[in-house]
C-alpha atoms as a printed R data frame, in Angstrom:
    type eleno elety resid chain resno       x       y       z
1   ATOM     1    CA   MET     A     1  68.890  83.690 127.179
2   ATOM     2    CA   ARG     A     2  67.698  86.191 124.577
3   ATOM     3    CA   GLU     A     3  70.435  88.120 122.815
4   ATOM     4    CA   PRO     A     4  70.241  91.920 123.336
5   ATOM     5    CA   ASN     A     5  69.949  94.148 120.289
6   ATOM     6    CA   ALA     A     6  71.337  97.525 119.281
7   ATOM     7    CA   ARG     A     7  68.390  99.436 120.716
8   ATOM     8    CA   GLU     A     8  69.053  97.954 124.148
9   ATOM     9    CA   LEU     A     9  72.833  98.396 124.029
10  ATOM    10    CA   MET     A    10  73.275 101.796 122.402
11  ATOM    11    CA   SER     A    11  74.260 104.942 124.225
12  ATOM    12    CA   GLU     A    12  71.653 107.676 123.995
13  ATOM    13    CA   PRO     A    13  71.055 110.503 123.669
14  ATOM    14    CA   VAL     A    14  74.061 110.517 121.371
15  ATOM    15    CA   VAL     A    15  76.313 113.560 121.097
16  ATOM    16    CA   THR     A    16  76.298 114.868 117.514
17  ATOM    17    CA   ILE     A    17  77.906 117.786 115.720
18  ATOM    18    CA   PRO     A    18  76.949 119.891 112.678
19  ATOM    19    CA   PRO     A    19  78.982 119.587 109.446
20  ATOM    20    CA   ASP     A    20  80.405 123.100 109.820
21  ATOM    21    CA   MET     A    21  81.810 122.647 113.345
22  ATOM    22    CA   PRO     A    22  85.517 123.685 113.501
23  ATOM    23    CA   VAL     A    23  88.082 120.937 114.059
24  ATOM    24    CA   ALA     A    24  89.466 122.689 117.156
25  ATOM    25    CA   ASP     A    25  86.003 122.600 118.755
26  ATOM    26    CA   ILE     A    26  85.577 118.929 117.836
27  ATOM    27    CA   ALA     A    27  88.879 118.024 119.510
28  ATOM    28    CA   ARG     A    28  87.830 119.938 122.611
29  ATOM    29    CA   LEU     A    29  84.444 118.209 122.658
30  ATOM    30    CA   LEU     A    30  85.967 114.730 122.440
31  ATOM    31    CA   ALA     A    31  88.381 115.510 125.266
32  ATOM    32    CA   GLU     A    32  85.777 117.085 127.533
33  ATOM    33    CA   ARG     A    33  83.153 114.380 127.027
34  ATOM    34    CA   GLY     A    34  85.668 111.517 127.199
35  ATOM    35    CA   ILE     A    35  84.472 110.024 123.907
36  ATOM    36    CA   SER     A    36  86.487 108.784 120.938
37  ATOM    37    CA   ALA     A    37  84.121 109.658 118.094
38  ATOM    38    CA   VAL     A    38  81.137 111.823 117.286
39  ATOM    39    CA   PRO     A    39  78.571 111.508 114.456
40  ATOM    40    CA   VAL     A    40  78.101 114.401 112.051
41  ATOM    41    CA   GLU     A    41  74.406 115.170 111.776
42  ATOM    42    CA   GLY     A    42  72.683 116.873 108.871
43  ATOM    43    CA   GLU     A    43  69.186 118.231 108.564
44  ATOM    44    CA   GLU     A    44  66.427 116.244 110.299
45  ATOM    45    CA   GLY     A    45  68.947 114.030 112.069
46  ATOM    46    CA   VAL     A    46  70.390 112.416 108.952
47  ATOM    47    CA   LEU     A    47  73.822 110.809 109.419
48  ATOM    48    CA   LEU     A    48  76.479 112.456 107.242
49  ATOM    49    CA   GLY     A    49  79.646 110.951 108.668
50  ATOM    50    CA   LEU     A    50  81.744 110.309 111.739
51  ATOM    51    CA   VAL     A    51  84.707 112.187 113.178
52  ATOM    52    CA   THR     A    52  86.997 109.968 115.239
53  ATOM    53    CA   GLU     A    53  90.149 110.505 117.233
54  ATOM    54    CA   ALA     A    54  92.015 108.789 114.403
55  ATOM    55    CA   ASP     A    55  90.727 111.385 111.931
56  ATOM    56    CA   LEU     A    56  92.109 114.188 114.077
57  ATOM    57    CA   ILE     A    57  95.385 112.461 114.949
58  ATOM    58    CA   CYS     A    58  95.976 112.208 111.212
59  ATOM    59    CA   ARG     A    59  96.769 115.939 111.326
60  ATOM    60    CA   LEU     A    60  99.759 115.289 113.590
61  ATOM    61    CA   ALA     A    61 101.066 112.324 111.623
62  ATOM    62    CA   ALA     A    62 100.813 114.276 108.368
63  ATOM    63    CA   ARG     A    63 103.516 116.662 109.581
64  ATOM    64    CA   LEU     A    64 106.049 113.977 108.734
65  ATOM    65    CA   ASP     A    65 104.701 113.350 105.233
66  ATOM    66    CA   HIS     A    66 107.097 113.885 102.362
67  ATOM    67    CA   ALA     A    67 106.365 114.458  98.716
68  ATOM    68    CA   PRO     A    68 106.749 111.182  96.783
69  ATOM    69    CA   SER     A    69 109.532 110.771  94.275
70  ATOM    70    CA   TRP     A    70 108.754 111.057  90.582
71  ATOM    71    CA   VAL     A    71 108.608 107.275  90.287
72  ATOM    72    CA   GLY     A    72 106.594 106.963  93.493
73  ATOM    73    CA   SER     A    73 104.041 109.484  92.261
74  ATOM    74    CA   LEU     A    74 103.162 107.131  89.414
75  ATOM    75    CA   PHE     A    75 101.817 104.600  91.901
76  ATOM    76    CA   VAL     A    76  99.951 106.949  94.239
77  ATOM    77    CA   ASN     A    77  96.301 106.088  94.853
78  ATOM    78    CA   ALA     A    78  94.721 109.471  94.130
79  ATOM    79    CA   ASP     A    79  91.523 108.788  96.086
80  ATOM    80    CA   LYS     A    80  93.332 107.701  99.259
81  ATOM    81    CA   ALA     A    81  95.929 110.466  98.990
82  ATOM    82    CA   ALA     A    82  93.249 113.126  98.538
83  ATOM    83    CA   GLU     A    83  91.217 111.775 101.464
84  ATOM    84    CA   ARG     A    84  94.270 111.811 103.727
85  ATOM    85    CA   TYR     A    85  95.116 115.360 102.647
86  ATOM    86    CA   ALA     A    86  91.580 116.554 103.411
87  ATOM    87    CA   ARG     A    87  91.668 115.002 106.894
88  ATOM    88    CA   ALA     A    88  95.106 116.443 107.593
89  ATOM    89    CA   HIS     A    89  94.316 119.964 106.445
90  ATOM    90    CA   GLY     A    90  90.531 120.393 106.688
91  ATOM    91    CA   TRP     A    91  89.075 122.950 109.108
92  ATOM    92    CA   ILE     A    92  85.517 121.762 109.646
93  ATOM    93    CA   ALA     A    93  83.761 118.473 110.348
94  ATOM    94    CA   GLU     A    94  82.577 117.702 106.826
95  ATOM    95    CA   GLU     A    95  86.148 118.042 105.522
96  ATOM    96    CA   VAL     A    96  87.753 115.643 107.987
97  ATOM    97    CA   MET     A    97  84.957 113.181 108.743
98  ATOM    98    CA   THR     A    98  84.816 109.553 107.684
99  ATOM    99    CA   GLN     A    99  81.917 109.308 105.271
100 ATOM   100    CA   ASP     A   100  81.781 105.533 104.864
101 ATOM   101    CA   VAL     A   101  80.274 104.842 108.287
102 ATOM   102    CA   VAL     A   102  79.298 101.340 109.368
103 ATOM   103    CA   THR     A   103  75.709 101.416 110.597
104 ATOM   104    CA   VAL     A   104  73.205  98.937 111.995
105 ATOM   105    CA   GLY     A   105  69.489  98.980 112.578
106 ATOM   106    CA   PRO     A   106  67.942  99.152 116.067
107 ATOM   107    CA   ASP     A   107  67.030  95.460 115.956
108 ATOM   108    CA   ALA     A   108  70.518  94.205 115.015
109 ATOM   109    CA   PRO     A   109  71.574  91.497 117.497
110 ATOM   110    CA   ALA     A   110  74.752  91.858 119.534
111 ATOM   111    CA   SER     A   111  76.466  89.056 117.605
112 ATOM   112    CA   ALA     A   112  75.930  90.858 114.274
113 ATOM   113    CA   ILE     A   113  77.262  94.109 115.746
114 ATOM   114    CA   ALA     A   114  80.343  92.323 117.068
115 ATOM   115    CA   ALA     A   115  80.914  90.693 113.672
116 ATOM   116    CA   ALA     A   116  80.698  94.091 111.937
117 ATOM   117    CA   MET     A   117  83.209  95.619 114.337
118 ATOM   118    CA   GLU     A   118  85.606  92.722 113.839
119 ATOM   119    CA   GLN     A   119  85.221  92.684 110.058
120 ATOM   120    CA   HIS     A   120  85.819  96.411 109.644
121 ATOM   121    CA   GLY     A   121  88.313  96.832 112.486
122 ATOM   122    CA   ILE     A   122  86.262  99.573 114.133
123 ATOM   123    CA   ARG     A   123  85.409 100.534 117.715
124 ATOM   124    CA   ARG     A   124  81.788 101.514 117.333
125 ATOM   125    CA   VAL     A   125  78.768 101.420 114.998
126 ATOM   126    CA   VAL     A   126  76.086 104.050 114.562
127 ATOM   127    CA   VAL     A   127  72.496 102.913 115.038
128 ATOM   128    CA   VAL     A   128  70.344 104.343 112.270
129 ATOM   129    CA   GLU     A   129  66.642 104.054 111.538
130 ATOM   130    CA   ALA     A   130  65.119 105.560 108.388
131 ATOM   131    CA   GLY     A   131  68.431 107.347 107.794
132 ATOM   132    CA   ARG     A   132  68.323 109.120 111.159
133 ATOM   133    CA   ILE     A   133  70.759 108.699 114.029
134 ATOM   134    CA   GLN     A   134  69.335 106.790 117.000
135 ATOM   135    CA   GLY     A   135  72.456 106.073 119.036
136 ATOM   136    CA   VAL     A   136  75.933 104.562 119.055
137 ATOM   137    CA   VAL     A   137  77.075 101.108 120.162
138 ATOM   138    CA   SER     A   138  80.715 101.023 121.225
139 ATOM   139    CA   ARG     A   139  82.896  98.075 122.170
140 ATOM   140    CA   ARG     A   140  82.309  98.965 125.802
141 ATOM   141    CA   ASP     A   141  78.535  98.861 125.294
142 ATOM   142    CA   LEU     A   142  78.877  95.485 123.598
143 ATOM   143    CA   LEU     A   143  80.641  94.005 126.629
144 ATOM   144    CA   ARG     A   144  77.308  94.045 128.436
145 ATOM   145    CA   ALA     A   145  76.055  91.401 126.020
146 ATOM   146    CA   LEU     A   146  78.822  88.905 126.778
147 ATOM   147    CA   ASP     A   147  77.779  85.653 128.379
148 ATOM   148    CA   VAL     A   148  80.913  84.505 130.175
149 ATOM   149    CA   SER     A   149  79.259  82.330 132.773
150 ATOM   150    CA   PRO     A   150  80.911  78.900 133.165
151 ATOM   151    CA   PRO     A   151  78.906  75.968 131.804
152 ATOM   152    CA   GLU     A   152  76.515  74.198 134.121
153 ATOM   153    CA   PRO     A   153  77.884  71.026 135.692
154 ATOM   154    CA   ALA     A   154  76.986  67.982 133.646
155 ATOM   155    CA   ILE     A   155  74.202  65.874 135.123
156 ATOM   156    CA   ASP     A   156  74.191  63.083 132.557
157 ATOM   157    CA   VAL     A   157  77.893  62.473 131.941
158 ATOM   158    CA   PRO     A   158  78.631  61.062 128.470
159 ATOM   159    CA   SER     A   159  81.101  58.244 127.929
160 ATOM   160    CA   ASP     A   160  84.743  58.888 127.041
161 ATOM   161    CA   ASP     A   161  84.072  57.622 123.514
162 ATOM   162    CA   ARG     A   162  81.232  60.082 123.018
163 ATOM   163    CA   ILE     A   163  83.359  62.939 124.347
164 ATOM   164    CA   ARG     A   164  86.225  62.022 122.013
165 ATOM   165    CA   SER     A   165  83.873  61.815 119.016
166 ATOM   166    CA   ALA     A   166  82.459  65.236 119.839
167 ATOM   167    CA   VAL     A   167  85.917  66.823 120.207
168 ATOM   168    CA   VAL     A   168  87.196  65.312 116.949
169 ATOM   169    CA   ALA     A   169  84.037  66.392 115.101
170 ATOM   170    CA   ILE     A   170  84.547  70.001 116.158
171 ATOM   171    CA   MET     A   171  88.246  69.864 115.260
172 ATOM   172    CA   ARG     A   172  87.413  68.661 111.764
173 ATOM   173    CA   ARG     A   173  85.126  71.660 111.288
174 ATOM   174    CA   GLU     A   174  87.868  74.107 112.254
175 ATOM   175    CA   ALA     A   175  90.581  74.555 109.615
176 ATOM   176    CA   TRP     A   176  93.181  75.665 112.150
177 ATOM   177    CA   ALA     A   177  92.589  72.614 114.351
178 ATOM   178    CA   GLY     A   178  92.880  70.173 111.490
179 ATOM   179    CA   THR     A   179  96.532  71.115 110.940
180 ATOM   180    CA   ALA     A   180  97.589  70.337 114.501
181 ATOM   181    CA   HIS     A   181  98.804  66.782 113.723
182 ATOM   182    CA   ALA     A   182  97.408  65.676 117.056
183 ATOM   183    CA   SER     A   183  95.447  62.672 118.188
184 ATOM   184    CA   VAL     A   184  92.778  62.779 120.860
185 ATOM   185    CA   GLU     A   185  92.304  60.462 123.793
186 ATOM   186    CA   VAL     A   186  89.816  60.755 126.660
187 ATOM   187    CA   HIS     A   187  90.251  59.159 130.055
188 ATOM   188    CA   GLU     A   188  87.561  59.603 132.705
189 ATOM   189    CA   GLY     A   189  86.383  62.838 131.117
190 ATOM   190    CA   VAL     A   190  89.860  64.355 130.692
191 ATOM   191    CA   VAL     A   191  90.738  65.150 127.065
192 ATOM   192    CA   GLU     A   192  94.361  64.466 126.133
193 ATOM   193    CA   PHE     A   193  96.042  65.791 122.997
194 ATOM   194    CA   HIS     A   194  99.000  63.771 121.710
195 ATOM   195    CA   GLY     A   195 101.279  64.271 118.741
196 ATOM   196    CA   LEU     A   196 103.348  67.082 117.294
197 ATOM   197    CA   TRP     A   197 103.235  70.332 119.266
198 ATOM   198    CA   PRO     A   198 100.991  72.667 117.232
199 ATOM   199    CA   GLY     A   199 102.247  76.028 118.567
200 ATOM   200    CA   ARG     A   200 100.953  78.156 121.427
201 ATOM   201    CA   SER     A   201  98.000  79.709 119.602
202 ATOM   202    CA   VAL     A   202  96.641  76.407 118.317
203 ATOM   203    CA   GLN     A   203  97.423  74.801 121.663
204 ATOM   204    CA   ARG     A   204  95.281  77.387 123.428
205 ATOM   205    CA   GLY     A   205  92.550  77.065 120.799
206 ATOM   206    CA   LEU     A   206  92.408  73.292 121.241
207 ATOM   207    CA   ARG     A   207  92.062  73.648 124.991
208 ATOM   208    CA   VAL     A   208  89.158  76.077 124.623
209 ATOM   209    CA   LEU     A   209  87.601  73.869 121.937
210 ATOM   210    CA   ALA     A   210  87.666  70.809 124.179
211 ATOM   211    CA   GLU     A   211  86.291  72.712 127.162
212 ATOM   212    CA   GLN     A   212  83.110  73.459 125.198
213 ATOM   213    CA   VAL     A   213  82.201  69.783 124.902
214 ATOM   214    CA   HIS     A   214  79.599  68.488 127.327
215 ATOM   215    CA   GLY     A   215  81.092  66.183 129.959
216 ATOM   216    CA   VAL     A   216  84.713  67.314 129.699
217 ATOM   217    CA   LYS     A   217  86.296  67.549 133.160
218 ATOM   218    CA   GLY     A   218  89.717  68.768 132.102
219 ATOM   219    CA   VAL     A   219  92.220  69.097 129.259
220 ATOM   220    CA   SER     A   220  95.770  67.748 129.211
221 ATOM   221    CA   ASP     A   221  98.205  68.737 126.462
222 ATOM   222    CA   GLN     A   222 100.637  65.866 125.857
223 ATOM   223    CA   THR     A   223 101.995  67.087 122.505
224 ATOM   224    CA   ILE     A   224 105.742  67.196 121.967
225 ATOM   225    CA   GLN     A   225 107.920  69.582 120.022
226 ATOM   226    CA   GLY     A   226 109.440  68.076 116.901
227 ATOM   227    CA   THR     A   227 109.884  68.498 113.193
228 ATOM   228    CA   GLU     A   228 108.511  65.273 111.683
229 ATOM   229    CA   ASP     A   229 104.820  64.778 110.974
230 ATOM   230    CA   LEU     A   230 103.297  62.211 113.285
231 ATOM   231    CA   TYR     A   231  99.715  61.520 112.272
232 ATOM   232    CA   TRP     A   232  96.482  63.218 111.452
233 ATOM   233    CA   ILE     A   233  93.478  63.406 113.680
234 ATOM   234    CA   GLY     A   234  91.430  60.296 113.374
């Protein structure tokens, strides 16, 4: 199935605001439209920045700020402190907006958009073409691109040895799986993990990993809790 791109996923027409819009009006706009961010648009549709709920909430949090001690002031990051002050006390969009906006082109695939959101810890990206705002892709928009259909039932079922080899090969490619101190056995298509209990997160990851392998009918975790190392995957 072809992966959708930003042009197909983005919300449009996108709500934008001018750089001189008062903060009070921005807050009202976000609340009334039920949106969490709005791009700041300059002349001819050029993207200048983004005002988010977090930018506005900064004003409330700043009420508890205290002046740093003399020693603390020596270690203050001037750029970050000045940016926070502007967001906490600015009156118009261009004073409180985030200027370093993550953008993508209209043809960016959903996987690249998801990777950008994860890397930057953000909730949306602005779609830009030739410097002009085309739309916004939010996490909610991106959900439409998820393929969560269960795998098709296997027609040609591989042998237990082939399944085990495939599982072990994937585990060796994943750094987190290689530290599990677990051995793998396969009986009639059911993958069994034996050895030292790896912890709940790795345990869950191993189950999902095994379920991706063609021919696997089930996963059984037989690891035990202990303190001594048992053996490496092999």
